[in-house]
TORSELO-798781 format. One line per 4 residues: number of its first residue (from 1); their letters; for each residue x, y, z of C-alpha. Coordinates in steps of 0.25 Angstrom, whole numbers, plus 5000, padded with zeros to 4 digits. Layout:
BEGIN
NUM = A = X,Y,Z; ... $
***
This chain:
BEGIN
1 = XXXX = 5351,5033,5169; 5341,5023,5170; 5332,5029,5179; 5332,5041,5167 $
5 = XXXX = 5328,5030,5156; 5317,5024,5164; 5311,5038,5165; 5311,5039,5152 $
9 = XXXX = 5306,5026,5148; 5292,5029,5158; 5289,5043,5153; 5291,5035,5138 $
13 = XXXX = 5282,5024,5144; 5271,5035,5150; 5272,5043,5138; 5268,5030,5129 $
17 = XXXX = 5257,5024,5138; 5251,5040,5137; 5252,5038,5122; 5245,5025,5122 $
21 = XXXX = 5234,5030,5132; 5232,5041,5122; 5231,5034,5110; 5222,5024,5117 $
25 = XXXX = 5214,5036,5121; 5214,5041,5105; 5211,5028,5102; 5199,5026,5111 $
29 = XXXX = 5194,5041,5108; 5195,5037,5092; 5187,5025,5094; 5176,5032,5103 $
33 = XXXX = 5175,5044,5091; 5174,5033,5080; 5164,5026,5088; 5155,5038,5090 $
37 = XXXX = 5157,5041,5075; 5152,5027,5071; 5140,5029,5081; 5138,5043,5076 $
41 = XXXX = 5138,5036,5063; 5128,5025,5065; 5119,5036,5073; 5119,5045,5061 $
45 = XXXX = 5117,5033,5051; 5105,5028,5058; 5099,5043,5059; 5100,5046,5045 $
49 = XXXX = 5093,5032,5042; 5083,5035,5052; 5080,5049,5047; 5082,5043,5033 $
53 = XXXX = 5071,5034,5035; 5060,5043,5042; 5062,5054,5031; 5060,5042,5020 $
57 = XXXX = 5049,5037,5029; 5043,5052,5030; 5045,5053,5015; 5038,5041,5012 $
61 = XXXX = 5027,5045,5022; 5025,5058,5015; 5025,5052,5000; 5015,5040,5005 $
65 = XXXX = 5006,5052,5010; 5007,5060,4998; 5005,5048,4989; 4993,5044,4997 $
69 = XXXX = 4986,5058,4995; 4989,5058,4980; 4982,5044,4980; 4969,5051,4988 $
73 = XXXX = 4970,5062,4977; 4968,5053,4966; 4958,5046,4971; 4950,5060,4973 $
77 = XXXX = 4954,5064,4961; 4947,5050,4955; 4934,5053,4963; 4933,5067,4956 $
81 = XXXX = 4935,5061,4943; 4924,5051,4943; 4915,5061,4949; 4917,5071,4938 $
85 = XXXX = 4914,5059,4927; 4901,5064,4927; 4903,5078,4924; 4914,5075,4912 $
89 = XXXX = 4903,5065,4906; 4893,5076,4906; 4903,5086,4898; 4902,5075,4888 $
93 = XXXX = 4887,5071,4888; 4882,5081,4877; 4890,5073,4868; 4884,5060,4872 $
97 = XXXX = 4870,5067,4872; 4872,5070,4857; 4875,5054,4853; 4863,5052,4863 $
101 = XXXX = 4870,5044,4873; 4873,5046,4888; 4887,5048,4892; 4893,5036,4899 $
105 = XXXX = 4902,5039,4910; 4917,5043,4906; 4927,5034,4913; 4935,5046,4916 $
109 = XXXX = 4943,5037,4927; 4950,5030,4918; 4958,5043,4914; 4960,5047,4929 $
113 = XXXX = 4976,5046,4927; 4974,5058,4916; 4962,5065,4920; 4968,5067,4936 $
117 = XXXX = 4982,5067,4929; 4982,5083,4932; 4981,5079,4948; 4993,5070,4946 $
121 = XXXX = 5008,5071,4944; 5014,5078,4932; 5013,5065,4921; 4998,5064,4925 $
125 = XXXX = 4996,5080,4923; 5003,5077,4909; 4992,5066,4906; 4981,5076,4910 $
129 = XXXX = 4986,5087,4902; 4987,5079,4890; 4971,5072,4892; 4965,5085,4896 $
133 = XXXX = 4974,5094,4887; 4975,5104,4899; 4990,5107,4906; 4989,5103,4919 $
137 = XXXX = 5000,5112,4925; 4992,5124,4923; 4983,5118,4934; 4988,5123,4949 $
141 = XXXX = 4990,5113,4960; 4988,5100,4950; 4996,5087,4951; 5005,5080,4960 $
145 = XXXX = 5020,5083,4962; 5031,5070,4966; 5019,5061,4964; 5007,5057,4957 $
149 = XXXX = 4995,5048,4959; 4990,5034,4951; 4976,5031,4948; 4966,5020,4943 $
153 = XXXX = 4950,5023,4944; 4944,5009,4943; 4930,5008,4938; 4925,4998,4947 $
157 = XXXX = 4912,4997,4939; 4918,4993,4928; 4921,4979,4934; 4912,4967,4940 $
161 = XXXX = 4908,4970,4953; 4909,4956,4962; 4902,4963,4973; 4888,4961,4967 $
165 = XXXX = 4890,4948,4972; 4886,4954,4985; 4874,4961,4980; 4860,4955,4977 $
169 = XXXX = 4857,4943,4968; 4857,4952,4956; 4870,4956,4956; 4874,4942,4960 $
173 = XXXX = 4869,4938,4946; 4875,4949,4939; 4890,4947,4946; 4888,4934,4941 $
177 = XXXX = 4886,4936,4927; 4896,4946,4927; 4908,4937,4934; 4903,4925,4924 $
181 = XXXX = 4905,4935,4914; 4917,4938,4917; 4923,4924,4918; 4915,4918,4906 $
185 = XXXX = 4923,4919,4894; 4932,4908,4891; 4945,4914,4891; 4944,4913,4905 $
189 = XXXX = 4940,4897,4908; 4956,4893,4911; 4953,4902,4925; 4941,4893,4928 $
193 = XXXX = 4946,4880,4924; 4960,4881,4934; 4961,4877,4948; 4963,4889,4959 $
197 = XXXX = 4972,4891,4969; 4964,4879,4979; 4963,4869,4968; 4949,4872,4963 $
201 = XXXX = 4941,4876,4950; 4932,4888,4950; 4923,4890,4940; 4918,4903,4934 $
205 = XXXX = 4903,4900,4940; 4911,4896,4953; 4918,4909,4954; 4907,4918,4950 $
209 = XXXX = 4899,4912,4962; 4910,4912,4972; 4912,4927,4969; 4898,4930,4971 $
213 = XXXX = 4896,4922,4983; 4907,4929,4991; 4900,4941,4988; 4885,4939,4991 $
217 = XXXX = 4878,4937,5005; 4872,4925,5005; 4877,4911,5007; 4871,4905,4992 $
221 = XXXX = 4881,4901,4981; 4879,4910,4969; 4877,4902,4956; 4885,4911,4945 $
225 = XXXX = 4879,4902,4932; 4874,4912,4923; 4863,4903,4918; 4858,4901,4932 $
229 = XXXX = 4859,4915,4937; 4846,4920,4944; 4841,4928,4955; 4843,4914,4964 $
233 = XXXX = 4857,4911,4960; 4863,4902,4971; 4867,4889,4969; 4867,4884,4984 $
237 = XXXX = 4875,4889,4997; 4888,4894,4996; 4900,4882,5000; 4910,4884,5009 $
241 = XXXX = 4920,4885,5000; 4930,4896,5007; 4928,4891,5021; 4934,4877,5016 $
245 = XXXX = 4947,4884,5009; 4959,4875,5017; 4967,4889,5020; 4960,4901,5027 $
249 = XXXX = 4945,4898,5024; 4935,4910,5024; 4922,4912,5020; 4914,4918,5009 $
253 = XXXX = 4912,4934,5010; 4897,4935,5006; 4899,4950,5005; 4904,4961,4996 $
257 = XXXX = 4918,4960,4991; 4927,4969,4997; 4938,4969,4987; 4942,4963,4976 $
261 = XXXX = 4952,4955,4982; 4941,4948,4989; 4939,4940,4976; 4951,4932,4980 $
265 = XXXX = 4942,4925,4991; 4933,4919,4982; 4934,4905,4977; 4938,4905,4963 $
269 = XXXX = 4945,4917,4962; 4959,4915,4959; 4970,4921,4954; 4967,4918,4940 $
273 = XXXX = 4952,4923,4942; 4957,4936,4950; 4966,4940,4938; 4957,4937,4928 $
277 = XXXX = 4944,4943,4933; 4947,4950,4945; 4960,4959,4944; 4966,4955,4931 $
281 = XXXX = 4977,4968,4933; 4980,4971,4946; 4986,4984,4943; 4974,4989,4934 $
285 = XXXX = 4962,4988,4943; 4953,4993,4930; 4955,4979,4924; 4948,4972,4936 $
289 = XXXX = 4935,4966,4932; 4930,4964,4945; 4926,4973,4956; 4920,4974,4970 $
293 = XXXX = 4917,4987,4968; 4907,4994,4958; 4892,4995,4956; 4891,4983,4950 $
297 = XXXX = 4887,4988,4935; 4899,4986,4926; 4903,4999,4918; 4904,4994,4904 $
301 = XXXX = 4912,5006,4900; 4923,5004,4909; 4924,4989,4912; 4936,4982,4906 $
305 = XXXX = 4934,4973,4894; 4935,4958,4902; 4923,4965,4912; 4915,4969,4902 $
309 = XXXX = 4915,4954,4895; 4912,4948,4909; 4900,4958,4910; 4894,4956,4896 $
313 = XXXX = 4896,4941,4899; 4888,4942,4911; 4876,4947,4902; 4879,4939,4890 $
317 = XXXX = 4885,4924,4894; 4882,4918,4881; 4889,4931,4873; 4901,4926,4864 $
321 = XXXX = 4910,4936,4871; 4907,4927,4883; 4910,4912,4878; 4920,4916,4866 $
325 = XXXX = 4934,4920,4870; 4935,4927,4857; 4924,4935,4859; 4927,4940,4872 $
329 = XXXX = 4941,4944,4868; 4935,4953,4856; 4925,4959,4865; 4937,4962,4876 $
333 = XXXX = 4945,4967,4864; 4934,4976,4859; 4931,4982,4872; 4946,4985,4875 $
337 = XXXX = 4948,4992,4862; 4934,5000,4862; 4940,5006,4875; 4953,5008,4869 $
341 = XXXX = 4948,5015,4858; 4937,5025,4865; 4950,5027,4877; 4941,5024,4889 $
345 = XXXX = 4926,5031,4884; 4915,5024,4887; 4908,5016,4878; 4895,5014,4882 $
349 = XXXX = 4885,5025,4887; 4876,5015,4895; 4875,5000,4898; 4866,4998,4886 $
353 = XXXX = 4876,5004,4875; 4885,4991,4881; 4874,4981,4879; 4873,4986,4865 $
357 = XXXX = 4885,4985,4862; 4888,4971,4866; 4876,4967,4858; 4882,4972,4847 $
361 = XXXX = 4873,4985,4847; 4877,5000,4849; 4890,5007,4843; 4900,4998,4850 $
365 = XXXX = 4893,4984,4846; 4896,4984,4832; 4911,4988,4836; 4912,4974,4844 $
369 = XXXX = 4905,4966,4834; 4917,4972,4823; 4927,4966,4834; 4919,4954,4832 $
373 = XXXX = 4911,4953,4846; 4898,4946,4845; 4886,4953,4850; 4882,4949,4866 $
377 = XXXX = 4868,4946,4870; 4865,4948,4884; 4855,4940,4891; 4849,4953,4896 $
381 = XXXX = 4854,4965,4891; 4845,4973,4902; 4850,4964,4914; 4864,4967,4908 $
385 = XXXX = 4863,4981,4908; 4861,4982,4922; 4876,4975,4925; 4884,4986,4916 $
389 = XXXX = 4885,5002,4918; 4890,5013,4911; 4895,5020,4922; 4905,5017,4935 $
393 = XXXX = 4902,5021,4949; 4913,5015,4957; 4927,5015,4957; 4941,5012,4962 $
397 = XXXX = 4952,5022,4963; 4967,5016,4964; 4976,5029,4966; 4991,5028,4970 $
401 = XXXX = 4998,5040,4974; 5013,5041,4971; 5023,5051,4978; 5038,5053,4972 $
405 = XXXX = 5047,5048,4984; 5055,5059,4991; 5049,5070,4984; 5043,5081,4991 $
***
Protein backbone atom coordinates (compact mmCIF):
# COMPACT_ATOMS: atom_id res chain seq x y z
CA UNK A 1 0.00 0.00 0.00
CA UNK A 2 2.75 2.37 0.80
CA UNK A 3 4.39 1.70 -2.59
CA UNK A 4 1.19 2.51 -4.47
CA UNK A 5 0.78 5.73 -2.53
CA UNK A 6 4.31 6.76 -3.38
CA UNK A 7 3.75 6.14 -7.09
CA UNK A 8 0.62 8.24 -7.08
CA UNK A 9 2.40 11.04 -5.28
CA UNK A 10 5.29 10.99 -7.82
CA UNK A 11 2.98 11.09 -10.77
CA UNK A 12 1.12 14.03 -9.22
CA UNK A 13 4.40 15.82 -8.62
CA UNK A 14 5.54 15.28 -12.21
CA UNK A 15 2.23 16.57 -13.53
CA UNK A 16 2.58 19.69 -11.40
CA UNK A 17 6.12 20.19 -12.63
CA UNK A 18 5.06 19.82 -16.26
CA UNK A 19 2.14 22.22 -15.67
CA UNK A 20 4.48 24.79 -14.14
CA UNK A 21 6.87 24.36 -17.06
CA UNK A 22 4.07 24.85 -19.59
CA UNK A 23 2.82 27.91 -17.67
CA UNK A 24 6.34 29.28 -17.60
CA UNK A 25 6.69 28.70 -21.37
CA UNK A 26 3.34 30.36 -22.01
CA UNK A 27 4.41 33.31 -19.85
CA UNK A 28 7.68 33.60 -21.72
CA UNK A 29 5.84 33.41 -25.05
CA UNK A 30 3.36 36.04 -23.90
CA UNK A 31 6.21 38.33 -22.82
CA UNK A 32 7.92 37.84 -26.17
CA UNK A 33 4.68 38.57 -28.03
CA UNK A 34 4.07 41.69 -25.96
CA UNK A 35 7.67 42.76 -26.47
CA UNK A 36 7.37 42.25 -30.21
CA UNK A 37 4.12 44.25 -30.25
CA UNK A 38 5.78 47.05 -28.29
CA UNK A 39 8.77 47.13 -30.64
CA UNK A 40 6.50 47.09 -33.69
CA UNK A 41 4.37 49.85 -32.17
CA UNK A 42 7.43 52.02 -31.60
CA UNK A 43 8.70 51.32 -35.10
CA UNK A 44 5.30 52.08 -36.61
CA UNK A 45 4.98 55.34 -34.67
CA UNK A 46 8.49 56.38 -35.69
CA UNK A 47 7.83 55.44 -39.30
CA UNK A 48 4.57 57.38 -39.23
CA UNK A 49 6.30 60.43 -37.74
CA UNK A 50 9.07 60.30 -40.33
CA UNK A 51 6.55 59.87 -43.13
CA UNK A 52 4.43 62.76 -41.85
CA UNK A 53 7.49 64.98 -41.47
CA UNK A 54 8.70 64.13 -44.97
CA UNK A 55 5.24 64.73 -46.40
CA UNK A 56 4.96 68.07 -44.59
CA UNK A 57 8.45 69.03 -45.75
CA UNK A 58 7.62 68.13 -49.34
CA UNK A 59 4.36 70.07 -49.14
CA UNK A 60 6.11 73.09 -47.66
CA UNK A 61 8.78 72.95 -50.36
CA UNK A 62 6.12 72.74 -53.04
CA UNK A 63 4.21 75.66 -51.54
CA UNK A 64 7.44 77.64 -51.28
CA UNK A 65 8.23 77.13 -54.97
CA UNK A 66 4.69 78.08 -55.97
CA UNK A 67 4.80 81.19 -53.77
CA UNK A 68 8.15 82.18 -55.28
CA UNK A 69 6.77 82.01 -58.80
CA UNK A 70 3.69 83.96 -57.75
CA UNK A 71 6.04 86.72 -56.56
CA UNK A 72 8.07 86.50 -59.77
CA UNK A 73 4.87 86.84 -61.77
CA UNK A 74 4.00 89.96 -59.77
CA UNK A 75 7.42 91.48 -60.59
CA UNK A 76 7.02 90.76 -64.30
CA UNK A 77 3.48 92.17 -64.30
CA UNK A 78 4.81 95.30 -62.59
CA UNK A 79 7.37 95.80 -65.34
CA UNK A 80 4.66 95.36 -67.94
CA UNK A 81 2.39 97.86 -66.18
CA UNK A 82 5.09 100.54 -65.99
CA UNK A 83 6.09 99.92 -69.62
CA UNK A 84 2.50 100.50 -70.81
CA UNK A 85 2.22 103.90 -69.08
CA UNK A 86 3.28 105.90 -72.18
CA UNK A 87 0.53 104.18 -74.17
CA UNK A 88 -2.06 105.07 -71.52
CA UNK A 89 -0.72 108.64 -71.43
CA UNK A 90 -1.04 108.89 -75.20
CA UNK A 91 -4.71 107.96 -74.98
CA UNK A 92 -5.48 111.03 -72.86
CA UNK A 93 -3.09 113.37 -74.68
CA UNK A 94 -5.85 115.04 -76.78
CA UNK A 95 -7.57 116.15 -73.58
CA UNK A 96 -4.44 117.94 -72.37
CA UNK A 97 -3.80 119.38 -75.82
CA UNK A 98 -7.18 121.07 -75.64
CA UNK A 99 -6.01 122.74 -72.43
CA UNK A 100 -2.66 123.59 -74.10
CA UNK A 101 -0.77 121.44 -71.65
CA UNK A 102 1.66 118.56 -71.94
CA UNK A 103 0.20 115.31 -70.56
CA UNK A 104 2.14 114.35 -67.40
CA UNK A 105 3.33 110.88 -66.53
CA UNK A 106 0.48 108.92 -64.96
CA UNK A 107 1.39 107.12 -61.69
CA UNK A 108 -0.19 103.83 -62.74
CA UNK A 109 2.05 102.00 -60.27
CA UNK A 110 0.08 103.53 -57.40
CA UNK A 111 -2.93 101.45 -58.49
CA UNK A 112 -1.08 98.21 -59.21
CA UNK A 113 -3.16 96.20 -56.72
CA UNK A 114 -6.36 97.05 -58.62
CA UNK A 115 -5.06 97.10 -62.19
CA UNK A 116 -3.26 93.77 -61.80
CA UNK A 117 -6.07 92.27 -59.73
CA UNK A 118 -7.28 90.22 -62.69
CA UNK A 119 -4.10 88.15 -62.41
CA UNK A 120 -4.37 87.76 -58.64
CA UNK A 121 -6.76 85.82 -56.39
CA UNK A 122 -10.54 86.08 -56.32
CA UNK A 123 -10.48 89.17 -54.11
CA UNK A 124 -8.12 90.93 -56.48
CA UNK A 125 -10.29 89.97 -59.41
CA UNK A 126 -13.26 91.65 -57.72
CA UNK A 127 -11.23 94.85 -57.24
CA UNK A 128 -10.23 94.78 -60.90
CA UNK A 129 -13.82 94.31 -62.02
CA UNK A 130 -15.00 97.17 -59.81
CA UNK A 131 -12.26 99.47 -61.13
CA UNK A 132 -12.44 98.71 -64.85
CA UNK A 133 -16.11 97.77 -65.06
CA UNK A 134 -15.32 94.46 -66.76
CA UNK A 135 -16.06 91.01 -65.39
CA UNK A 136 -12.70 89.25 -65.11
CA UNK A 137 -14.46 85.86 -64.99
CA UNK A 138 -15.20 86.15 -68.72
CA UNK A 139 -11.46 85.90 -69.43
CA UNK A 140 -9.50 82.68 -69.77
CA UNK A 141 -6.53 81.51 -67.71
CA UNK A 142 -6.71 84.52 -65.41
CA UNK A 143 -6.15 84.59 -61.68
CA UNK A 144 -4.41 82.41 -59.12
CA UNK A 145 -6.09 79.53 -57.35
CA UNK A 146 -5.28 78.73 -53.72
CA UNK A 147 -2.85 81.63 -53.44
CA UNK A 148 -2.15 85.27 -54.18
CA UNK A 149 0.61 87.84 -54.49
CA UNK A 150 1.07 91.04 -52.51
CA UNK A 151 2.66 93.86 -54.47
CA UNK A 152 4.06 97.32 -53.72
CA UNK A 153 5.79 99.44 -56.39
CA UNK A 154 7.91 102.23 -54.92
CA UNK A 155 8.85 105.28 -56.95
CA UNK A 156 12.52 105.86 -56.07
CA UNK A 157 12.60 109.11 -58.04
CA UNK A 158 10.14 110.54 -55.51
CA UNK A 159 12.89 110.54 -52.87
CA UNK A 160 16.15 112.32 -52.10
CA UNK A 161 19.00 110.27 -53.52
CA UNK A 162 21.94 110.22 -51.07
CA UNK A 163 24.14 108.69 -53.78
CA UNK A 164 24.39 112.13 -55.33
CA UNK A 165 27.25 112.42 -52.86
CA UNK A 166 29.21 109.93 -54.96
CA UNK A 167 28.81 112.04 -58.11
CA UNK A 168 30.37 115.37 -59.10
CA UNK A 169 30.75 118.61 -57.14
CA UNK A 170 27.52 120.08 -58.48
CA UNK A 171 25.62 116.97 -57.36
CA UNK A 172 27.27 117.28 -53.94
CA UNK A 173 25.94 120.81 -53.57
CA UNK A 174 22.44 119.79 -54.67
CA UNK A 175 22.40 116.91 -52.18
CA UNK A 176 23.62 119.21 -49.40
CA UNK A 177 20.82 121.64 -50.18
CA UNK A 178 18.21 118.87 -50.17
CA UNK A 179 19.48 117.29 -46.96
CA UNK A 180 19.59 120.62 -45.19
CA UNK A 181 16.16 121.45 -46.57
CA UNK A 182 14.80 118.16 -45.25
CA UNK A 183 16.26 118.74 -41.78
CA UNK A 184 15.74 122.50 -41.65
CA UNK A 185 12.15 122.89 -40.29
CA UNK A 186 12.19 123.92 -36.60
CA UNK A 187 9.95 121.05 -35.46
CA UNK A 188 13.01 118.79 -35.79
CA UNK A 189 15.22 120.82 -33.45
CA UNK A 190 14.96 118.33 -30.57
CA UNK A 191 16.54 115.59 -32.70
CA UNK A 192 19.75 117.61 -33.00
CA UNK A 193 19.79 118.69 -29.35
CA UNK A 194 20.19 115.20 -27.92
CA UNK A 195 23.26 112.99 -27.45
CA UNK A 196 23.60 109.94 -29.64
CA UNK A 197 24.55 106.42 -28.53
CA UNK A 198 28.21 107.44 -28.20
CA UNK A 199 27.34 110.41 -26.01
CA UNK A 200 28.06 113.02 -28.69
CA UNK A 201 25.99 115.82 -30.20
CA UNK A 202 25.53 116.06 -33.96
CA UNK A 203 23.95 119.12 -35.54
CA UNK A 204 22.41 119.40 -39.00
CA UNK A 205 25.62 120.53 -40.69
CA UNK A 206 27.76 117.70 -39.29
CA UNK A 207 25.26 114.99 -40.25
CA UNK A 208 24.82 116.43 -43.73
CA UNK A 209 28.59 116.53 -44.22
CA UNK A 210 28.97 112.99 -42.87
CA UNK A 211 26.39 111.60 -45.31
CA UNK A 212 28.11 113.22 -48.28
CA UNK A 213 31.67 112.38 -47.14
CA UNK A 214 30.75 108.71 -46.77
CA UNK A 215 29.79 108.52 -50.44
CA UNK A 216 32.25 110.88 -52.12
CA UNK A 217 35.60 109.62 -53.39
CA UNK A 218 37.92 112.20 -51.89
CA UNK A 219 39.41 112.73 -48.44
CA UNK A 220 38.20 116.33 -48.10
CA UNK A 221 35.60 117.30 -45.50
CA UNK A 222 32.50 118.63 -47.27
CA UNK A 223 30.96 121.85 -45.96
CA UNK A 224 27.14 121.85 -45.87
CA UNK A 225 26.84 125.49 -44.80
CA UNK A 226 24.34 126.78 -47.38
CA UNK A 227 25.75 130.28 -47.16
CA UNK A 228 29.18 129.02 -48.22
CA UNK A 229 28.29 126.38 -50.81
CA UNK A 230 30.48 126.92 -53.86
CA UNK A 231 32.26 124.76 -56.37
CA UNK A 232 35.11 124.41 -53.86
CA UNK A 233 33.13 123.51 -50.75
CA UNK A 234 35.86 121.70 -48.81
CA UNK A 235 36.58 122.79 -45.26
CA UNK A 236 39.65 120.69 -44.54
CA UNK A 237 40.63 117.04 -44.47
CA UNK A 238 38.22 114.34 -43.29
CA UNK A 239 38.88 113.30 -39.70
CA UNK A 240 39.49 109.80 -38.29
CA UNK A 241 36.19 109.58 -36.42
CA UNK A 242 35.33 106.05 -37.52
CA UNK A 243 38.85 104.65 -36.96
CA UNK A 244 38.81 105.97 -33.38
CA UNK A 245 35.59 104.27 -32.34
CA UNK A 246 36.16 102.22 -29.13
CA UNK A 247 34.47 99.10 -30.51
CA UNK A 248 34.84 97.69 -34.02
CA UNK A 249 36.41 100.73 -35.76
CA UNK A 250 36.17 101.05 -39.55
CA UNK A 251 36.95 103.51 -42.34
CA UNK A 252 34.79 105.73 -44.50
CA UNK A 253 33.63 103.95 -47.61
CA UNK A 254 34.33 106.84 -50.01
CA UNK A 255 32.07 105.18 -52.54
CA UNK A 256 28.38 104.91 -53.45
CA UNK A 257 25.92 103.51 -50.93
CA UNK A 258 24.95 99.92 -51.73
CA UNK A 259 21.82 99.99 -49.58
CA UNK A 260 19.84 102.32 -47.39
CA UNK A 261 20.91 100.33 -44.30
CA UNK A 262 24.46 101.51 -44.91
CA UNK A 263 23.40 104.90 -43.57
CA UNK A 264 23.43 103.30 -40.11
CA UNK A 265 27.23 103.39 -40.30
CA UNK A 266 27.35 107.15 -40.84
CA UNK A 267 28.10 109.34 -37.81
CA UNK A 268 25.05 111.09 -36.42
CA UNK A 269 22.54 108.77 -38.06
CA UNK A 270 20.96 107.41 -34.88
CA UNK A 271 17.60 105.79 -34.36
CA UNK A 272 15.75 109.11 -33.99
CA UNK A 273 17.28 110.46 -37.19
CA UNK A 274 16.56 107.20 -39.00
CA UNK A 275 12.92 107.08 -37.91
CA UNK A 276 12.38 110.72 -38.92
CA UNK A 277 14.31 111.25 -42.14
CA UNK A 278 15.27 107.85 -43.56
CA UNK A 279 12.57 105.24 -42.95
CA UNK A 280 9.65 106.53 -40.84
CA UNK A 281 7.51 103.43 -41.44
CA UNK A 282 9.37 100.16 -42.21
CA UNK A 283 6.08 98.53 -43.24
CA UNK A 284 5.46 101.16 -45.92
CA UNK A 285 8.52 101.92 -48.11
CA UNK A 286 6.55 104.60 -49.96
CA UNK A 287 6.98 106.88 -46.94
CA UNK A 288 10.77 106.88 -47.19
CA UNK A 289 12.13 110.41 -47.83
CA UNK A 290 15.55 109.02 -48.84
CA UNK A 291 16.85 106.47 -51.32
CA UNK A 292 20.15 105.17 -52.69
CA UNK A 293 18.65 104.62 -56.14
CA UNK A 294 16.95 107.02 -58.53
CA UNK A 295 18.10 109.53 -61.12
CA UNK A 296 18.70 112.33 -58.59
CA UNK A 297 15.83 114.58 -59.69
CA UNK A 298 12.81 114.43 -57.36
CA UNK A 299 9.41 113.85 -58.97
CA UNK A 300 7.18 116.53 -57.43
CA UNK A 301 4.04 114.70 -58.54
CA UNK A 302 4.77 111.58 -56.52
CA UNK A 303 7.05 112.73 -53.66
CA UNK A 304 5.41 112.67 -50.24
CA UNK A 305 4.73 115.93 -48.40
CA UNK A 306 7.79 115.67 -46.14
CA UNK A 307 10.14 115.15 -49.09
CA UNK A 308 8.54 118.00 -51.01
CA UNK A 309 9.06 120.32 -48.06
CA UNK A 310 12.73 119.37 -47.95
CA UNK A 311 13.15 119.92 -51.69
CA UNK A 312 11.48 123.34 -51.56
CA UNK A 313 13.60 124.38 -48.59
CA UNK A 314 16.69 123.33 -50.52
CA UNK A 315 15.91 126.00 -53.10
CA UNK A 316 14.48 128.56 -50.69
CA UNK A 317 15.96 128.07 -47.19
CA UNK A 318 14.66 131.47 -46.05
CA UNK A 319 11.04 130.75 -47.00
CA UNK A 320 8.47 130.93 -44.22
CA UNK A 321 7.54 127.25 -44.61
CA UNK A 322 11.17 126.40 -43.78
CA UNK A 323 11.54 128.52 -40.65
CA UNK A 324 7.99 128.71 -39.31
CA UNK A 325 6.52 125.46 -37.93
CA UNK A 326 2.95 126.71 -38.52
CA UNK A 327 3.68 127.51 -42.15
CA UNK A 328 5.37 124.13 -42.60
CA UNK A 329 2.33 122.37 -41.18
CA UNK A 330 0.09 124.36 -43.52
CA UNK A 331 2.17 123.23 -46.49
CA UNK A 332 2.12 119.57 -45.41
CA UNK A 333 -1.63 119.68 -44.86
CA UNK A 334 -2.25 121.43 -48.18
CA UNK A 335 -0.22 118.89 -50.16
CA UNK A 336 -1.92 115.96 -48.43
CA UNK A 337 -5.37 117.41 -49.05
CA UNK A 338 -4.62 118.17 -52.71
CA UNK A 339 -3.41 114.61 -53.26
CA UNK A 340 -6.60 113.31 -51.68
CA UNK A 341 -8.85 115.46 -53.87
CA UNK A 342 -7.13 114.43 -57.10
CA UNK A 343 -7.10 110.74 -56.04
CA UNK A 344 -3.50 110.32 -57.12
CA UNK A 345 -3.71 112.17 -60.43
CA UNK A 346 -0.60 114.28 -61.19
CA UNK A 347 -0.90 117.94 -60.23
CA UNK A 348 1.95 119.35 -62.29
CA UNK A 349 2.65 118.94 -65.98
CA UNK A 350 6.20 120.31 -65.76
CA UNK A 351 8.74 121.49 -63.17
CA UNK A 352 7.80 125.06 -64.04
CA UNK A 353 4.19 124.37 -63.03
CA UNK A 354 5.41 123.40 -59.56
CA UNK A 355 7.61 126.48 -59.30
CA UNK A 356 4.72 128.72 -60.33
CA UNK A 357 2.50 127.11 -57.71
CA UNK A 358 5.01 127.58 -54.91
CA UNK A 359 5.50 131.23 -55.84
CA UNK A 360 1.75 131.80 -55.55
CA UNK A 361 0.99 131.79 -59.27
CA UNK A 362 -0.66 129.41 -61.70
CA UNK A 363 -3.86 127.52 -60.93
CA UNK A 364 -2.85 126.03 -57.59
CA UNK A 365 -0.87 128.94 -56.14
CA UNK A 366 -3.96 130.87 -55.04
CA UNK A 367 -5.36 127.67 -53.51
CA UNK A 368 -2.33 127.31 -51.22
CA UNK A 369 -2.56 131.00 -50.42
CA UNK A 370 -6.19 130.50 -49.39
CA UNK A 371 -4.94 127.98 -46.80
CA UNK A 372 -2.70 130.68 -45.37
CA UNK A 373 0.61 129.60 -46.92
CA UNK A 374 2.89 132.43 -47.94
CA UNK A 375 4.52 132.39 -51.40
CA UNK A 376 8.04 131.00 -51.72
CA UNK A 377 10.87 133.04 -53.22
CA UNK A 378 13.50 130.72 -54.68
CA UNK A 379 17.11 131.83 -54.81
CA UNK A 380 17.24 130.73 -58.44
CA UNK A 381 14.18 129.30 -60.14
CA UNK A 382 16.22 127.98 -63.04
CA UNK A 383 18.66 126.13 -60.77
CA UNK A 384 15.85 124.78 -58.61
CA UNK A 385 14.08 123.52 -61.73
CA UNK A 386 17.09 121.32 -62.49
CA UNK A 387 16.61 119.42 -59.23
CA UNK A 388 12.97 118.42 -59.79
CA UNK A 389 11.03 116.48 -62.40
CA UNK A 390 7.51 115.32 -63.19
CA UNK A 391 8.51 111.89 -64.49
CA UNK A 392 9.98 108.86 -62.71
CA UNK A 393 12.31 106.31 -64.24
CA UNK A 394 13.55 104.15 -61.33
CA UNK A 395 11.27 101.89 -59.29
CA UNK A 396 11.60 99.26 -56.61
CA UNK A 397 9.20 96.34 -56.63
CA UNK A 398 8.32 94.56 -53.38
CA UNK A 399 6.49 91.33 -54.20
CA UNK A 400 5.45 88.49 -51.89
CA UNK A 401 3.80 85.25 -52.96
CA UNK A 402 1.32 83.63 -50.59
CA UNK A 403 0.25 79.99 -51.02
CA UNK A 404 -2.53 78.51 -48.95
CA UNK A 405 -0.87 75.67 -47.04
CA UNK A 406 -1.80 72.07 -47.73
CA UNK A 407 -3.83 72.73 -50.90
CA UNK A 408 -3.00 71.19 -54.23
